[in-house]
C-alpha positions in Angstrom: -34.6 5.2 7.1 -35.3 6.7 10.5 -39.1 7.2 10.8 -38.8 8.7 14.3 -36.4 10.7 16.4 -35.4 10.9 20.1 -38.3 13.3 20.5 -40.8 10.5 19.8 -39.1 8.3 22.3 -39.0 10.9 25.1 -42.8 11.2 24.8 -42.8 7.8 26.5 -39.5 7.8 28.4 -38.1 10.8 30.2 -34.8 12.2 29.1 -33.4 11.0 32.5 -34.7 7.5 31.9 -33.3 7.1 28.4 -29.6 6.7 29.4 -30.7 3.7 31.5 -31.6 2.0 28.3 -28.8 3.2 26.0 -25.7 3.4 28.3 -24.1 0.0 27.9 -20.7 1.1 29.1 -22.2 2.8 32.2 -20.4 6.1 31.8 -23.6 8.0 32.5 -24.1 9.0 28.8 -26.1 7.3 26.0 -23.8 5.3 23.8 -23.2 7.1 20.5 -25.4 5.8 17.7 -27.1 3.1 19.7 -30.5 4.7 19.8 -30.3 5.5 16.1 -29.5 1.8 15.4 -32.4 0.6 17.4 -34.7 3.1 15.6 -33.4 1.8 12.3 -34.1 -1.8 13.2 -37.7 -0.9 14.3 -38.3 0.9 11.1 -37.0 -2.0 9.1 -39.5 -4.2 10.9 -42.3 -1.9 9.9 -41.1 -1.9 6.3 -41.0 -5.7 6.4 -44.7 -5.9 7.1 -45.7 -3.2 4.6 -43.3 -3.7 1.7 -45.5 -6.3 0.0 -47.9 -3.6 -1.2 -46.2 -0.2 -0.4 -43.0 1.2 -1.7 -40.7 1.3 1.3 -39.0 3.2 2.9 -41.7 5.8 3.0 -39.3 8.8 3.2 -36.2 9.8 1.3 -35.4 12.8 3.5 -35.9 13.9 7.0 -38.9 13.0 9.2 -42.0 14.5 7.6 -45.6 15.0 8.4 -46.4 13.0 5.2 -45.3 9.9 7.0 -48.3 7.7 7.8 -49.2 8.0 11.5 -49.4 4.2 11.8 -45.8 3.9 10.6 -44.5 6.4 13.0 -46.4 5.0 15.9 -45.4 1.4 15.1 -41.8 2.4 14.9 -42.0 4.2 18.2 -43.5 1.2 20.0 -41.1 -1.3 18.4 -38.2 0.9 19.5 -39.5 1.1 23.1 -40.0 -2.7 23.1 -36.4 -3.2 22.0 -35.0 -0.7 24.5 -36.7 -2.6 27.3 -35.7 -6.0 25.9 -32.1 -4.9 25.9 -32.4 -4.6 29.7 -33.9 -8.1 30.0 -37.5 -7.1 30.1 -38.8 -9.9 28.0 -42.3 -11.1 27.2 -44.9 -10.2 29.8 -42.2 -8.2 31.8 -41.8 -5.8 28.9 -44.5 -3.1 29.1 -44.5 -2.6 25.3 -44.6 -6.2 24.1 -48.4 -6.6 24.2 -48.9 -3.3 22.4 -46.2 -4.2 19.8 -47.8 -7.5 19.2 -51.2 -5.8 18.5 -49.5 -3.5 16.1 -47.8 -6.4 14.3 -51.2 -7.9 13.8 -52.5 -4.7 12.4 -49.5 -4.3 10.1 -50.0 -7.9 8.8 -53.6 -7.0 7.8 -52.3 -3.8 6.2 -49.5 -5.6 4.4 -52.0 -8.1 2.9 -54.4 -5.4 1.8 -57.1 -6.3 4.3 -56.9 -3.0 6.2 -55.9 0.5 5.0 -52.7 2.2 6.0 -53.6 5.7 5.1 -56.4 7.1 2.9 -53.9 9.5 1.2 -51.3 6.8 0.3 -51.6 4.7 -2.8 -50.3 1.2 -3.0 -47.3 0.3 -5.1 -48.5 -3.2 -5.6 -51.9 -4.8 -5.6 -52.2 -7.8 -3.2 -53.5 -10.9 -4.8 -52.6 -13.8 -6.9 -53.1 -15.1 -10.5 -55.3 -17.9 -11.5 -54.5 -19.7 -14.7 -57.2 -21.7 -16.3 -56.7 -23.8 -19.4 -59.6 -25.0 -21.5 -59.1 -27.9 -23.9 -61.6 -28.5 -26.7 -60.7 -30.6 -29.7 -57.1 -30.5 -28.7 -57.1 -26.7 -28.9 -56.1 -24.6 -26.0 -58.0 -21.3 -25.4 
């Protein structure tokens, strides 16, 4: 499920910069489907953090304003991080890694129920665990 489009990416990278990150065969044009695949992987990463308490993917159709802003932003930053990583900008050399790591921390908190995702979005699952207590009196369980 694509949570973002090329428009979200070109808010950070110019249209002239984008082929530098998506033209593996160096013909001057973005490789077909490559950006879509990277966006898909980034969205799957977001889903991985949030699927413990939210029904994912969040959309069944086209990109919508009902998509939580944090999901859209996280997917955008993860996509940008992956684009730079594909050109060997790894770790501190990648201008989006630090921001992506902060977002991953936020998503972990959201996925465990510690932080909210969106005030208008209900959880599919309640975070937590079960405690089983067994009491034994006169050989009777209760």
